[in-house]
C-alpha positions in Angstrom: 203.0 143.2 -145.3 200.5 140.6 -144.3 202.8 137.6 -143.6 204.4 138.9 -140.5 201.2 140.0 -138.7 199.4 136.7 -139.5 202.4 134.8 -138.0 202.4 137.0 -134.9 198.7 137.3 -134.6 196.7 134.8 -136.7 193.4 136.5 -135.7 194.5 139.4 -138.0 192.9 137.4 -140.9 189.6 138.5 -139.7 190.5 142.1 -140.1 191.4 141.5 -143.8 188.2 139.4 -144.3 186.1 142.2 -142.8 187.8 144.6 -145.1 186.9 142.5 -148.2 183.3 143.2 -147.6 183.8 146.9 -147.4 186.2 147.2 -150.3 184.6 144.8 -152.7 187.8 142.8 -153.5 190.1 140.4 -151.8 192.6 142.6 -150.0 194.6 139.9 -148.4 195.1 138.1 -151.8 196.3 141.3 -153.4 198.7 141.9 -150.6 200.1 138.4 -150.6 200.0 137.6 -154.4 199.9 141.0 -156.1 200.4 142.1 -158.8 202.7 144.7 -157.1 201.6 147.3 -159.7 198.0 147.1 -158.4 199.0 147.1 -154.7 201.1 150.2 -155.3 198.1 152.2 -156.5 196.9 154.6 -153.9 193.4 153.2 -153.9 194.8 149.8 -152.8 197.9 150.6 -150.9 196.2 152.9 -148.4 193.5 150.4 -147.3 196.3 147.8 -147.0 198.3 149.9 -144.7 195.2 150.8 -142.6 194.2 147.2 -142.1 197.7 146.0 -141.4 198.2 148.8 -138.8 194.9 148.0 -137.0 195.9 144.3 -137.0 199.3 145.1 -135.4 197.4 147.2 -132.8 195.1 144.3 -132.1 198.2 142.1 -131.6 199.7 144.5 -129.1 196.4 144.7 -127.1 196.1 140.9 -127.1 199.7 140.5 -125.9 199.2 142.9 -123.1 196.0 141.2 -122.0 197.8 137.9 -121.9 200.3 139.4 -119.6 197.5 140.9 -117.4 198.2 144.6 -118.2 195.7 147.1 -119.4 196.3 148.9 -122.7 196.3 152.6 -121.7 198.0 154.9 -124.3 198.0 158.6 -123.4 197.6 159.9 -127.0 197.4 158.8 -130.6 199.1 160.2 -133.6 199.1 159.3 -137.3 201.2 160.6 -140.2 199.0 161.8 -143.1 196.6 158.8 -143.9 197.6 157.3 -140.6 195.6 160.0 -138.8 192.5 158.0 -139.8 194.0 155.0 -138.1 194.7 157.2 -135.1 191.1 158.2 -134.9 189.9 154.6 -135.0 192.5 153.6 -132.5 191.4 156.4 -130.1 187.8 155.2 -130.3 186.4 158.0 -132.4 185.4 155.9 -135.4 184.7 152.2 -135.8 186.8 150.1 -138.0 184.7 149.9 -141.0 184.0 153.6 -141.0 187.8 154.2 -140.9 188.3 151.8 -143.8 185.6 153.6 -145.8 187.3 156.9 -145.2 190.7 155.5 -146.2 189.2 154.1 -149.5 187.4 157.4 -150.3 190.6 159.3 -149.5 192.6 157.1 -152.0 189.8 157.4 -154.6 189.6 161.2 -154.3 193.4 161.6 -154.5 193.6 159.6 -157.6 190.8 161.5 -159.3 192.8 164.7 -158.4 195.9 163.3 -159.9 194.2 162.6 -163.1 192.8 166.1 -163.2 196.2 167.8 -162.5 199.2 165.5 -162.0 201.9 166.6 -159.6 204.2 164.9 -157.3 206.4 165.0 -154.1 210.1 165.0 -153.4 212.1 164.4 -150.2 214.9 166.8 -149.2 217.3 165.9 -146.4 220.2 167.9 -145.0 219.3 171.6 -145.4 218.6 174.2 -142.7 215.0 175.4 -142.4 215.8 178.9 -143.6 217.7 177.6 -146.7 214.8 175.3 -147.5 212.2 178.0 -147.2 214.3 180.2 -149.6 214.6 177.6 -152.4 211.0 176.6 -152.2 210.0 180.2 -152.7 212.5 180.6 -155.5 211.3 177.4 -157.2 207.6 178.2 -157.1 207.6 180.7 -160.0 204.0 180.6 -161.3 203.5 176.9 -160.1 202.3 175.3 -156.9 205.0 174.2 -154.5 204.7 173.8 -150.7 206.4 172.0 -147.8 204.0 169.1 -147.3 205.7 167.2 -144.5 208.0 168.5 -141.7 209.5 165.0 -140.8 212.2 166.4 -138.4 215.4 168.4 -138.3 216.6 168.9 -141.9 214.0 166.5 -143.4 211.1 167.7 -145.4 208.9 166.5 -148.2 207.8 169.1 -150.7 204.6 168.8 -152.9 203.4 170.4 -156.1 203.5 170.8 -159.8 206.2 168.7 -161.6 208.0 171.7 -163.1 208.4 173.3 -159.6 209.6 170.0 -158.1 212.2 169.8 -160.7 213.4 173.3 -159.9 213.5 172.8 -156.2 215.4 169.5 -156.5 218.1 171.2 -158.5 218.3 174.1 -156.1 218.5 171.7 -153.1 221.3 169.8 -154.8 223.1 173.1 -155.5 222.8 174.1 -151.8 224.5 170.9 -150.7 221.4 168.8 -149.6 222.6 165.4 -148.3 219.8 163.6 -150.2 217.2 164.6 -152.8 214.7 162.0 -153.9 211.7 162.3 -156.2 209.1 160.1 -154.7 207.4 157.4 -156.9 204.1 159.0 -156.8 202.3 161.5 -159.1 200.0 162.8 -156.4 200.8 166.2 -154.8 199.3 165.4 -151.3 199.0 168.1 -148.7 199.2 170.9 -151.3 196.6 173.1 -153.0 196.6 170.6 -155.9 194.4 168.5 -153.6 191.5 171.0 -153.4 189.2 168.9 -155.6 190.1 165.7 -153.6 189.4 167.4 -150.3 186.0 168.5 -151.4 185.2 165.0 -152.5 186.6 163.5 -149.3 184.8 166.0 -147.1 181.5 164.6 -148.1 182.3 161.2 -146.8 183.9 162.6 -143.6 180.7 164.4 -142.8 178.6 161.3 -143.3 180.4 159.2 -140.7 179.2 158.7 -137.1 181.9 160.3 -134.9 182.5 160.0 -131.1 184.7 161.9 -128.9 188.1 160.2 -128.7 188.9 158.1 -125.6 192.4 159.7 -125.7 193.7 162.8 -127.4 194.6 162.6 -131.1 197.4 164.8 -132.3 196.7 167.3 -135.1 198.9 166.8 -138.1 198.5 170.5 -139.0 199.0 172.2 -135.7 200.4 169.5 -133.4 197.6 170.4 -131.0 195.7 167.9 -129.0 192.2 167.1 -130.5 189.7 166.2 -127.8 186.3 166.2 -129.4 184.5 164.6 -132.4 184.0 168.1 -133.9 187.7 168.8 -133.7 188.6 165.5 -135.5 186.0 166.1 -138.2 187.3 169.6 -138.8 190.9 168.3 -139.0 190.1 165.7 -141.6 188.0 168.1 -143.6 191.2 170.1 -144.5 193.9 167.4 -144.1 194.7 166.9 -147.7 195.5 170.7 -148.1 197.5 171.2 -145.1 201.1 170.1 -144.2 201.9 167.4 -141.8 204.0 168.8 -138.9 205.3 165.5 -137.6 208.3 167.2 -135.9 205.8 169.4 -133.9 203.7 166.4 -133.2 206.4 164.4 -131.6 207.6 167.4 -129.6 204.1 168.0 -128.3 203.7 164.4 -127.2 207.2 164.3 -125.6 206.5 167.6 -123.9 203.3 166.2 -122.3 205.2 163.2 -120.8 205.3 160.6 -123.6 208.5 158.6 -123.2 207.5 155.6 -125.4 206.3 155.8 -128.9 204.7 152.5 -130.2 204.5 152.2 -134.0 201.6 150.1 -135.2 202.1 149.6 -138.9 204.0 147.6 -141.4 207.4 149.2 -140.9 209.6 151.4 -138.7 209.8 154.7 -140.6 208.0 156.7 -138.0 210.1 155.3 -135.2 213.3 156.3 -137.0 211.8 159.9 -137.4 210.8 160.0 -133.6 214.3 159.1 -132.6 215.7 161.9 -134.6 213.2 164.4 -133.2 213.1 163.3 -129.6 216.4 161.6 -128.7 215.4 160.8 -125.2 212.3 158.9 -126.3 212.1 155.1 -126.8 210.4 153.7 -129.8 208.8 150.3 -130.3 207.9 149.4 -133.9 205.6 146.4 -133.6 206.4 145.0 -137.0 210.2 145.1 -136.7 211.6 141.6 -137.0 214.3 142.1 -134.4 212.7 144.5 -131.9 208.9 144.1 -132.4 206.2 141.6 -131.3 208.0 138.8 -133.4 210.8 138.8 -130.7 210.8 135.8 -128.6 212.0 137.9 -125.6 209.2 140.4 -126.0 210.0 143.5 -124.0 208.3 144.5 -120.8 206.5 147.9 -121.5 204.7 148.1 -118.1 206.7 151.1 -117.0 206.7 152.8 -120.4 210.4 151.9 -121.2 211.3 148.5 -122.8 213.4 146.3 -120.6 
């Protein structure tokens, strides 16, 4: 996760060092040396993703400045925890405040998991109406909801373990192309996060917020959030509400976005964007073949890679 960004943008080391002071441990060492079991814990993995994402964004800004071009995005969007990154990237929070939010989010979610374990599962290849039917059938007396709408025929469900097992069996029986139990015991974006949301809300409300310099897209409604109050309200219910990534991408594309730049240690969101908005271009910064590591770095001055 750290090796690629440090090679492309050595100044990223300062982001990790700054994070160490907030987190109270050596994040870069954990990322580079492990143990993997510790890094995979929500309390550690979320700060690592946040810091790496901000470092990739720094690298993009630096590259554009080298080429004499201003960095002028028209909107910011983040998937789940990435919404905090989007708020920081949009200028609504400073870097350390964002990191503290990410850390507290992970801490609150782990506490909720210990109080009432749950989980999540990915289901690919079912029509929306069929999916809604099997979720309702699988609920019984348990909690089960659609947590992420990631695109056509691709959702993540979240809830109690027993309900997850039922919905996975039903999805397979309905001919789903792929059904995968995610390797986490946290039922994010579901009512099981009520305790975590209350704990997280206390931290959200202590932060110094500013109006964003560019709109931030709401995970819950896919609307454009334009004020500090709107962003605060969004995060104050984010752990309980679903992520409408399909709607978010459609909203941005509908308002003229033709290039989606993914600042993070991967290209998962870029792949989702291409499935949702087939006419849009994507540019995952961390991709070895198409990202900032390319020697023939693409010209983005007109919004379309060349």
